[in-house]
N, CA, C and O atoms as a GROMACS GRO file, in nm:
protein
  456
    1GLN      N    1  -1.473   0.909   0.837
    1GLN     CA    2  -1.461   0.789   0.762
    1GLN      C    3  -1.310   0.814   0.655
    1GLN      O    4  -1.297   0.911   0.580
    2VAL      N    5  -1.212   0.710   0.670
    2VAL     CA    6  -1.106   0.735   0.577
    2VAL      C    7  -1.131   0.767   0.450
    2VAL      O    8  -1.225   0.711   0.394
    3GLN      N    9  -1.052   0.865   0.382
    3GLN     CA   10  -1.090   0.884   0.208
    3GLN      C   11  -0.949   0.878   0.168
    3GLN      O   12  -0.874   0.975   0.174
    4PRO      N   13  -0.913   0.748   0.120
    4PRO     CA   14  -0.789   0.740   0.063
    4PRO      C   15  -0.764   0.777  -0.067
    4PRO      O   16  -0.868   0.755  -0.129
    5VAL      N   17  -0.690   0.817  -0.131
    5VAL     CA   18  -0.665   0.829  -0.300
    5VAL      C   19  -0.513   0.771  -0.311
    5VAL      O   20  -0.413   0.832  -0.273
    6GLU      N   21  -0.515   0.658  -0.361
    6GLU     CA   22  -0.392   0.599  -0.418
    6GLU      C   23  -0.359   0.622  -0.556
    6GLU      O   24  -0.442   0.636  -0.646
    7SER      N   25  -0.208   0.627  -0.570
    7SER     CA   26  -0.167   0.654  -0.692
    7SER      C   27  -0.028   0.616  -0.699
    7SER      O   28   0.043   0.599  -0.600
    8GLY      N   29   0.010   0.602  -0.819
    8GLY     CA   30   0.170   0.573  -0.824
    8GLY      C   31   0.183   0.440  -0.922
    8GLY      O   32   0.291   0.428  -0.981
    9GLY      N   33   0.085   0.343  -0.943
    9GLY     CA   34   0.078   0.236  -0.999
    9GLY      C   35   0.125   0.222  -1.124
    9GLY      O   36   0.156   0.333  -1.168
   10GLY      N   37   0.147   0.126  -1.208
   10GLY     CA   38   0.169   0.109  -1.347
   10GLY      C   39   0.235  -0.020  -1.379
   10GLY      O   40   0.252  -0.113  -1.301
   11LEU      N   41   0.274  -0.013  -1.514
   11LEU     CA   42   0.321  -0.142  -1.582
   11LEU      C   43   0.479  -0.159  -1.560
   11LEU      O   44   0.555  -0.075  -1.608
   12VAL      N   45   0.522  -0.255  -1.495
   12VAL     CA   46   0.666  -0.264  -1.474
   12VAL      C   47   0.739  -0.414  -1.496
   12VAL      O   48   0.678  -0.516  -1.465
   13GLN      N   49   0.859  -0.420  -1.545
   13GLN     CA   50   0.927  -0.525  -1.558
   13GLN      C   51   0.947  -0.600  -1.445
   13GLN      O   52   0.964  -0.542  -1.338
   14PRO      N   53   0.948  -0.747  -1.454
   14PRO     CA   54   1.031  -0.798  -1.320
   14PRO      C   55   1.128  -0.751  -1.287
   14PRO      O   56   1.196  -0.714  -1.382
   15GLY      N   57   1.185  -0.728  -1.158
   15GLY     CA   58   1.299  -0.698  -1.112
   15GLY      C   59   1.283  -0.529  -1.084
   15GLY      O   60   1.367  -0.467  -1.018
   16GLY      N   61   1.171  -0.471  -1.138
   16GLY     CA   62   1.186  -0.322  -1.143
   16GLY      C   63   1.138  -0.264  -1.014
   16GLY      O   64   1.155  -0.330  -0.912
   17SER      N   65   1.077  -0.142  -1.006
   17SER     CA   66   1.056  -0.065  -0.849
   17SER      C   67   0.935   0.048  -0.903
   17SER      O   68   0.932   0.120  -1.002
   18LEU      N   69   0.849   0.031  -0.804
   18LEU     CA   70   0.767   0.167  -0.800
   18LEU      C   71   0.727   0.209  -0.666
   18LEU      O   72   0.730   0.131  -0.571
   19ARG      N   73   0.688   0.331  -0.656
   19ARG     CA   74   0.648   0.399  -0.527
   19ARG      C   75   0.500   0.421  -0.546
   19ARG      O   76   0.453   0.481  -0.642
   20LEU      N   77   0.426   0.366  -0.444
   20LEU     CA   78   0.296   0.418  -0.433
   20LEU      C   79   0.256   0.508  -0.350
   20LEU      O   80   0.307   0.478  -0.242
   21SER      N   81   0.184   0.613  -0.336
   21SER     CA   82   0.133   0.710  -0.258
   21SER      C   83  -0.009   0.692  -0.241
   21SER      O   84  -0.088   0.661  -0.330
   22CYS      N   85  -0.042   0.718  -0.099
   22CYS     CA   86  -0.178   0.727  -0.044
   22CYS      C   87  -0.200   0.850  -0.001
   22CYS      O   88  -0.129   0.886   0.093
   23ALA      N   89  -0.289   0.938  -0.048
   23ALA     CA   90  -0.317   1.069   0.049
   23ALA      C   91  -0.445   1.055   0.108
   23ALA      O   92  -0.540   1.027   0.035
   24VAL      N   93  -0.461   1.070   0.220
   24VAL     CA   94  -0.577   1.040   0.296
   24VAL      C   95  -0.631   1.158   0.365
   24VAL      O   96  -0.554   1.251   0.389
   25SER      N   97  -0.758   1.164   0.401
   25SER     CA   98  -0.852   1.265   0.429
   25SER      C   99  -0.934   1.193   0.520
   25SER      O  100  -0.930   1.070   0.529
   26GLY      N  101  -1.034   1.288   0.611
   26GLY     CA  102  -1.155   1.221   0.646
   26GLY      C  103  -1.097   1.151   0.817
   26GLY      O  104  -1.168   1.090   0.896
   27ILE      N  105  -0.990   1.176   0.828
   27ILE     CA  106  -0.946   1.117   0.973
   27ILE      C  107  -0.813   1.203   1.015
   27ILE      O  108  -0.731   1.242   0.932
   28ILE      N  109  -0.804   1.224   1.150
   28ILE     CA  110  -0.668   1.258   1.192
   28ILE      C  111  -0.560   1.164   1.178
   28ILE      O  112  -0.530   1.069   1.250
   29PHE      N  113  -0.501   1.211   1.062
   29PHE     CA  114  -0.395   1.084   1.023
   29PHE      C  115  -0.293   1.049   1.105
   29PHE      O  116  -0.250   0.934   1.099
   30SER      N  117  -0.242   1.134   1.187
   30SER     CA  118  -0.147   1.095   1.264
   30SER      C  119  -0.176   1.002   1.397
   30SER      O  120  -0.093   0.958   1.476
   31LEU      N  121  -0.306   0.986   1.398
   31LEU     CA  122  -0.360   0.901   1.512
   31LEU      C  123  -0.392   0.741   1.484
   31LEU      O  124  -0.435   0.658   1.564
   32TYR      N  125  -0.362   0.726   1.367
   32TYR     CA  126  -0.415   0.587   1.296
   32TYR      C  127  -0.290   0.510   1.232
   32TYR      O  128  -0.217   0.562   1.148
   33ALA      N  129  -0.270   0.375   1.283
   33ALA     CA  130  -0.186   0.285   1.198
   33ALA      C  131  -0.262   0.288   1.052
   33ALA      O  132  -0.382   0.307   1.029
   34MET      N  133  -0.165   0.267   0.970
   34MET     CA  134  -0.210   0.269   0.819
   34MET      C  135  -0.140   0.150   0.758
   34MET      O  136  -0.038   0.104   0.809
   35ALA      N  137  -0.189   0.106   0.662
   35ALA     CA  138  -0.170  -0.030   0.587
   35ALA      C  139  -0.170  -0.005   0.431
   35ALA      O  140  -0.227   0.094   0.385
   36TRP      N  141  -0.104  -0.096   0.351
   36TRP     CA  142  -0.132  -0.114   0.245
   36TRP      C  143  -0.197  -0.270   0.209
   36TRP      O  144  -0.159  -0.365   0.278
   37TYR      N  145  -0.268  -0.286   0.130
   37TYR     CA  146  -0.362  -0.412   0.098
   37TYR      C  147  -0.327  -0.424  -0.055
   37TYR      O  148  -0.290  -0.330  -0.126
   38ARG      N  149  -0.344  -0.557  -0.095
   38ARG     CA  150  -0.368  -0.568  -0.250
   38ARG      C  151  -0.442  -0.694  -0.255
   38ARG      O  152  -0.449  -0.785  -0.172
   39GLN      N  153  -0.504  -0.678  -0.390
   39GLN     CA  154  -0.593  -0.785  -0.410
   39GLN      C  155  -0.583  -0.805  -0.560
   39GLN      O  156  -0.623  -0.720  -0.639
   40ALA      N  157  -0.525  -0.928  -0.601
   40ALA     CA  158  -0.486  -0.986  -0.718
   40ALA      C  159  -0.635  -1.039  -0.750
   40ALA      O  160  -0.721  -1.062  -0.665
   41PRO      N  161  -0.651  -1.058  -0.925
   41PRO     CA  162  -0.753  -1.122  -0.966
   41PRO      C  163  -0.792  -1.254  -0.932
   41PRO      O  164  -0.718  -1.352  -0.944
   42GLY      N  165  -0.927  -1.258  -0.882
   42GLY     CA  166  -0.961  -1.402  -0.837
   42GLY      C  167  -0.945  -1.414  -0.669
   42GLY      O  168  -1.005  -1.502  -0.607
   43LYS      N  169  -0.869  -1.328  -0.609
   43LYS     CA  170  -0.812  -1.354  -0.481
   43LYS      C  171  -0.871  -1.251  -0.388
   43LYS      O  172  -0.926  -1.146  -0.425
   44GLN      N  173  -0.854  -1.289  -0.272
   44GLN     CA  174  -0.897  -1.211  -0.150
   44GLN      C  175  -0.800  -1.085  -0.146
   44GLN      O  176  -0.683  -1.084  -0.185
   45ARG      N  177  -0.870  -0.980  -0.090
   45ARG     CA  178  -0.754  -0.877  -0.056
   45ARG      C  179  -0.678  -0.909   0.079
   45ARG      O  180  -0.735  -0.939   0.184
   46ASP      N  181  -0.531  -0.896   0.060
   46ASP     CA  182  -0.464  -0.940   0.180
   46ASP      C  183  -0.353  -0.802   0.209
   46ASP      O  184  -0.308  -0.716   0.134
   47LEU      N  185  -0.337  -0.827   0.339
   47LEU     CA  186  -0.224  -0.706   0.407
   47LEU      C  187  -0.095  -0.741   0.350
   47LEU      O  188  -0.042  -0.852   0.355
   48VAL      N  189  -0.037  -0.609   0.282
   48VAL     CA  190   0.092  -0.615   0.238
   48VAL      C  191   0.204  -0.584   0.352
   48VAL      O  192   0.300  -0.654   0.385
   49ALA      N  193   0.158  -0.446   0.406
   49ALA     CA  194   0.254  -0.398   0.499
   49ALA      C  195   0.179  -0.278   0.572
   49ALA      O  196   0.089  -0.209   0.524
   50ARG      N  197   0.245  -0.266   0.722
   50ARG     CA  198   0.147  -0.158   0.802
   50ARG      C  199   0.244  -0.087   0.872
   50ARG      O  200   0.359  -0.131   0.870
   51ILE      N  201   0.214   0.027   0.941
   51ILE     CA  202   0.295   0.111   0.996
   51ILE      C  203   0.220   0.164   1.104
   51ILE      O  204   0.101   0.190   1.086
   52SER      N  205   0.285   0.188   1.239
   52SER     CA  206   0.182   0.233   1.341
   52SER      C  207   0.216   0.386   1.343
   52SER      O  208   0.297   0.448   1.276
   53THR      N  209   0.142   0.421   1.426
   53THR     CA  210   0.128   0.581   1.480
   53THR      C  211   0.285   0.628   1.487
   53THR      O  212   0.334   0.732   1.443
   54TYR      N  213   0.352   0.512   1.560
   54TYR     CA  214   0.509   0.556   1.601
   54TYR      C  215   0.624   0.551   1.481
   54TYR      O  216   0.737   0.599   1.485
   55GLY      N  217   0.552   0.468   1.356
   55GLY     CA  218   0.648   0.448   1.264
   55GLY      C  219   0.706   0.268   1.268
   55GLY      O  220   0.799   0.228   1.197
   56ASN      N  221   0.646   0.198   1.346
   56ASN     CA  222   0.683   0.069   1.365
   56ASN      C  223   0.645  -0.011   1.230
   56ASN      O  224   0.528   0.022   1.210
   57THR      N  225   0.685  -0.101   1.126
   57THR     CA  226   0.653  -0.157   1.042
   57THR      C  227   0.654  -0.309   1.054
   57THR      O  228   0.726  -0.379   1.125
   58ASN      N  229   0.559  -0.344   0.972
   58ASN     CA  230   0.533  -0.505   0.972
   58ASN      C  231   0.508  -0.531   0.823
   58ASN      O  232   0.457  -0.435   0.764
   59TYR      N  233   0.529  -0.625   0.762
   59TYR     CA  234   0.520  -0.672   0.624
   59TYR      C  235   0.479  -0.825   0.633
   59TYR      O  236   0.509  -0.906   0.720
   60ALA      N  237   0.405  -0.842   0.522
   60ALA     CA  238   0.370  -0.991   0.479
   60ALA      C  239   0.518  -1.072   0.415
   60ALA      O  240   0.601  -1.023   0.338
   61ASP      N  241   0.518  -1.197   0.473
   61ASP     CA  242   0.658  -1.265   0.431
   61ASP      C  243   0.674  -1.265   0.303
   61ASP      O  244   0.791  -1.274   0.267
   62SER      N  245   0.583  -1.257   0.207
   62SER     CA  246   0.592  -1.263   0.040
   62SER      C  247   0.678  -1.116  -0.001
   62SER      O  248   0.741  -1.111  -0.107
   63VAL      N  249   0.674  -1.005   0.091
   63VAL     CA  250   0.731  -0.870   0.054
   63VAL      C  251   0.853  -0.838   0.123
   63VAL      O  252   0.931  -0.755   0.076
   64LYS      N  253   0.873  -0.900   0.234
   64LYS     CA  254   0.983  -0.877   0.321
   64LYS      C  255   1.118  -0.836   0.244
   64LYS      O  256   1.153  -0.898   0.143
   65GLY      N  257   1.188  -0.734   0.292
   65GLY     CA  258   1.301  -0.722   0.203
   65GLY      C  259   1.303  -0.664   0.089
   65GLY      O  260   1.409  -0.623   0.041
   66ARG      N  261   1.174  -0.648   0.020
   66ARG     CA  262   1.173  -0.586  -0.112
   66ARG      C  263   1.081  -0.461  -0.103
   66ARG      O  264   1.106  -0.360  -0.169
   67PHE      N  265   0.959  -0.469  -0.008
   67PHE     CA  266   0.889  -0.338   0.010
   67PHE      C  267   0.928  -0.270   0.136
   67PHE      O  268   0.972  -0.322   0.238
   68THR      N  269   0.901  -0.132   0.111
   68THR     CA  270   0.903  -0.068   0.251
   68THR      C  271   0.800   0.041   0.280
   68THR      O  272   0.796   0.131   0.196
   69ILE      N  273   0.722   0.051   0.377
   69ILE     CA  274   0.601   0.123   0.402
   69ILE      C  275   0.665   0.262   0.469
   69ILE      O  276   0.756   0.260   0.552
   70SER      N  277   0.621   0.343   0.434
   70SER     CA  278   0.646   0.500   0.544
   70SER      C  279   0.556   0.584   0.549
   70SER      O  280   0.457   0.566   0.480
   71ARG      N  281   0.564   0.683   0.619
   71ARG     CA  282   0.434   0.777   0.638
   71ARG      C  283   0.483   0.914   0.664
   71ARG      O  284   0.586   0.937   0.728
   72ASP      N  285   0.411   1.000   0.617
   72ASP     CA  286   0.447   1.145   0.634
   72ASP      C  287   0.338   1.240   0.691
   72ASP      O  288   0.274   1.320   0.623
   73ASN      N  289   0.328   1.224   0.808
   73ASN     CA  290   0.205   1.279   0.919
   73ASN      C  291   0.184   1.426   0.866
   73ASN      O  292   0.071   1.474   0.857
   74ALA      N  293   0.295   1.494   0.833
   74ALA     CA  294   0.260   1.641   0.760
   74ALA      C  295   0.187   1.668   0.657
   74ALA      O  296   0.136   1.778   0.634
   75LYS      N  297   0.176   1.536   0.564
   75LYS     CA  298   0.138   1.562   0.431
   75LYS      C  299   0.000   1.443   0.436
   75LYS      O  300  -0.060   1.416   0.332
   76ASN      N  301  -0.027   1.396   0.535
   76ASN     CA  302  -0.153   1.291   0.538
   76ASN      C  303  -0.106   1.196   0.449
   76ASN      O  304  -0.193   1.170   0.366
   77THR      N  305   0.016   1.122   0.429
   77THR     CA  306   0.026   1.054   0.332
   77THR      C  307   0.099   0.929   0.350
   77THR      O  308   0.201   0.943   0.418
   78VAL      N  309   0.076   0.812   0.309
   78VAL     CA  310   0.130   0.678   0.355
   78VAL      C  311   0.204   0.638   0.194
   78VAL      O  312   0.151   0.653   0.084
   79TYR      N  313   0.325   0.591   0.220
   79TYR     CA  314   0.396   0.540   0.086
   79TYR      C  315   0.415   0.391   0.070
   79TYR      O  316   0.401   0.324   0.173
   80LEU      N  317   0.439   0.341  -0.019
   80LEU     CA  318   0.486   0.190  -0.057
   80LEU      C  319   0.604   0.189  -0.145
   80LEU      O  320   0.569   0.203  -0.262
   81GLN      N  321   0.714   0.180  -0.132
   81GLN     CA  322   0.827   0.163  -0.166
   81GLN      C  323   0.838   0.021  -0.230
   81GLN      O  324   0.852  -0.065  -0.143
   82MET      N  325   0.837  -0.028  -0.360
   82MET     CA  326   0.864  -0.167  -0.386
   82MET      C  327   0.930  -0.203  -0.491
   82MET      O  328   0.901  -0.184  -0.609
   83ASN      N  329   1.045  -0.270  -0.434
   83ASN     CA  330   1.174  -0.299  -0.523
   83ASN      C  331   1.178  -0.451  -0.549
   83ASN      O  332   1.132  -0.529  -0.465
   84SER      N  333   1.234  -0.495  -0.669
   84SER     CA  334   1.268  -0.608  -0.691
   84SER      C  335   1.106  -0.670  -0.720
   84SER      O  336   1.072  -0.779  -0.672
   85LEU      N  337   1.041  -0.612  -0.777
   85LEU     CA  338   0.912  -0.662  -0.837
   85LEU      C  339   0.907  -0.774  -0.908
   85LEU      O  340   0.985  -0.790  -1.002
   86LYS      N  341   0.785  -0.900  -0.863
   86LYS     CA  342   0.786  -1.010  -0.923
   86LYS      C  343   0.655  -1.017  -0.962
   86LYS      O  344   0.564  -0.959  -0.903
   87LEU      N  345   0.640  -1.096  -1.073
   87LEU     CA  346   0.517  -1.121  -1.132
   87LEU      C  347   0.410  -1.134  -1.051
   87LEU      O  348   0.305  -1.089  -1.096
   88GLU      N  349   0.407  -1.186  -0.939
   88GLU     CA  350   0.305  -1.225  -0.850
   88GLU      C  351   0.285  -1.112  -0.754
   88GLU      O  352   0.229  -1.139  -0.648
   89ASP      N  353   0.324  -0.993  -0.777
   89ASP     CA  354   0.296  -0.870  -0.704
   89ASP      C  355   0.189  -0.777  -0.793
   89ASP      O  356   0.148  -0.666  -0.763
   90THR      N  357   0.159  -0.852  -0.904
   90THR     CA  358   0.066  -0.793  -0.992
   90THR      C  359  -0.068  -0.787  -0.906
   90THR      O  360  -0.100  -0.893  -0.852
   91ALA      N  361  -0.141  -0.688  -0.888
   91ALA     CA  362  -0.253  -0.670  -0.810
   91ALA      C  363  -0.301  -0.512  -0.824
   91ALA      O  364  -0.242  -0.426  -0.891
   92VAL      N  365  -0.428  -0.492  -0.742
   92VAL     CA  366  -0.483  -0.343  -0.726
   92VAL      C  367  -0.443  -0.334  -0.581
   92VAL      O  368  -0.478  -0.414  -0.494
   93TYR      N  369  -0.349  -0.206  -0.562
   93TYR     CA  370  -0.307  -0.188  -0.432
   93TYR      C  371  -0.403  -0.092  -0.366
   93TYR      O  372  -0.454   0.000  -0.428
   94TYR      N  373  -0.422  -0.113  -0.260
   94TYR     CA  374  -0.513  -0.009  -0.170
   94TYR      C  375  -0.441   0.011  -0.016
   94TYR      O  376  -0.368  -0.072   0.037
   95CYS      N  377  -0.484   0.148   0.042
   95CYS     CA  378  -0.441   0.164   0.140
   95CYS      C  379  -0.584   0.188   0.246
   95CYS      O  380  -0.701   0.206   0.210
   96ASP      N  381  -0.534   0.181   0.375
   96ASP     CA  382  -0.642   0.212   0.447
   96ASP      C  383  -0.594   0.202   0.587
   96ASP      O  384  -0.483   0.150   0.601
   97THR      N  385  -0.666   0.246   0.706
   97THR     CA  386  -0.625   0.233   0.830
   97THR      C  387  -0.601   0.086   0.862
   97THR      O  388  -0.654   0.000   0.791
   98TYR      N  389  -0.534   0.057   0.954
   98TYR     CA  390  -0.501  -0.091   1.029
   98TYR      C  391  -0.558  -0.093   1.136
   98TYR      O  392  -0.522  -0.003   1.212
   99PRO      N  393  -0.657  -0.178   1.184
   99PRO     CA  394  -0.730  -0.255   1.066
   99PRO      C  395  -0.828  -0.177   0.985
   99PRO      O  396  -0.878  -0.068   1.015
  100PRO      N  397  -0.844  -0.236   0.897
  100PRO     CA  398  -0.941  -0.156   0.774
  100PRO      C  399  -1.067  -0.139   0.824
  100PRO      O  400  -1.122  -0.214   0.904
  101GLY      N  401  -1.127  -0.006   0.761
  101GLY     CA  402  -1.258   0.025   0.799
  101GLY      C  403  -1.376  -0.055   0.682
  101GLY      O  404  -1.350  -0.158   0.620
  102ASP      N  405  -1.490   0.011   0.676
  102ASP     CA  406  -1.581  -0.063   0.606
  102ASP      C  407  -1.578  -0.026   0.442
  102ASP      O  408  -1.639  -0.092   0.357
  103SER      N  409  -1.514   0.065   0.421
  103SER     CA  410  -1.492   0.119   0.258
  103SER      C  411  -1.354   0.143   0.240
  103SER      O  412  -1.266   0.175   0.320
  104TRP      N  413  -1.350   0.114   0.074
  104TRP     CA  414  -1.209   0.119   0.030
  104TRP      C  415  -1.206   0.226  -0.085
  104TRP      O  416  -1.309   0.255  -0.148
  105GLY      N  417  -1.084   0.283  -0.110
  105GLY     CA  418  -1.064   0.367  -0.211
  105GLY      C  419  -1.056   0.297  -0.343
  105GLY      O  420  -1.084   0.178  -0.349
  106GLN      N  421  -1.018   0.367  -0.455
  106GLN     CA  422  -1.024   0.300  -0.576
  106GLN      C  423  -0.912   0.224  -0.597
  106GLN      O  424  -0.924   0.130  -0.676
  107GLY      N  425  -0.800   0.244  -0.542
  107GLY     CA  426  -0.688   0.159  -0.529
  107GLY      C  427  -0.600   0.174  -0.665
  107GLY      O  428  -0.650   0.239  -0.757
  108THR      N  429  -0.507   0.132  -0.676
  108THR     CA  430  -0.390   0.175  -0.786
  108THR      C  431  -0.325   0.027  -0.839
  108THR      O  432  -0.263  -0.052  -0.767
  109GLN      N  433  -0.357   0.011  -0.991
  109GLN     CA  434  -0.320  -0.106  -1.043
  109GLN      C  435  -0.166  -0.129  -1.052
  109GLN      O  436  -0.104  -0.045  -1.116
  110VAL      N  437  -0.097  -0.231  -0.997
  110VAL     CA  438   0.036  -0.248  -1.035
  110VAL      C  439   0.054  -0.389  -1.094
  110VAL      O  440   0.032  -0.493  -1.032
  111THR      N  441   0.097  -0.380  -1.222
  111THR     CA  442   0.119  -0.504  -1.307
  111THR      C  443   0.272  -0.512  -1.362
  111THR      O  444   0.337  -0.432  -1.429
  112VAL      N  445   0.303  -0.637  -1.308
  112VAL     CA  446   0.448  -0.664  -1.320
  112VAL      C  447   0.457  -0.767  -1.437
  112VAL      O  448   0.418  -0.883  -1.424
  113SER      N  449   0.508  -0.720  -1.545
  113SER     CA  450   0.507  -0.829  -1.671
  113SER      C  451   0.624  -0.804  -1.750
  113SER      O  452   0.670  -0.690  -1.757
  114SER      N  453   0.680  -0.908  -1.815
  114SER     CA  454   0.781  -0.890  -1.918
  114SER      C  455   0.730  -0.868  -2.046
  114SER      O  456   0.806  -0.851  -2.141
   0.00000   0.00000   0.00000
């Protein structure tokens, strides 16, 4: 069972950048597609970006051109570079396999505020 540990969140002004990291254990990382998800207060958890085992990427329309997902199989880590952050990007960000499993990590809070 995947055991993710997300980090890198914080408070940032609109237009700013953050880089999220997710260290993964419990699976053979290189064999799994991975993804970042986010959940804003009062809303469902949504897919933000995903990356295949080959490195192919796909993004939600709301983050295209601003976010970049990447992975380092040697470090069992998936990253999310977030640029040009907007107020509506405020959420708890989670990583998991794609499609996701039955359990989630603690996530990392991203707050975009002026």
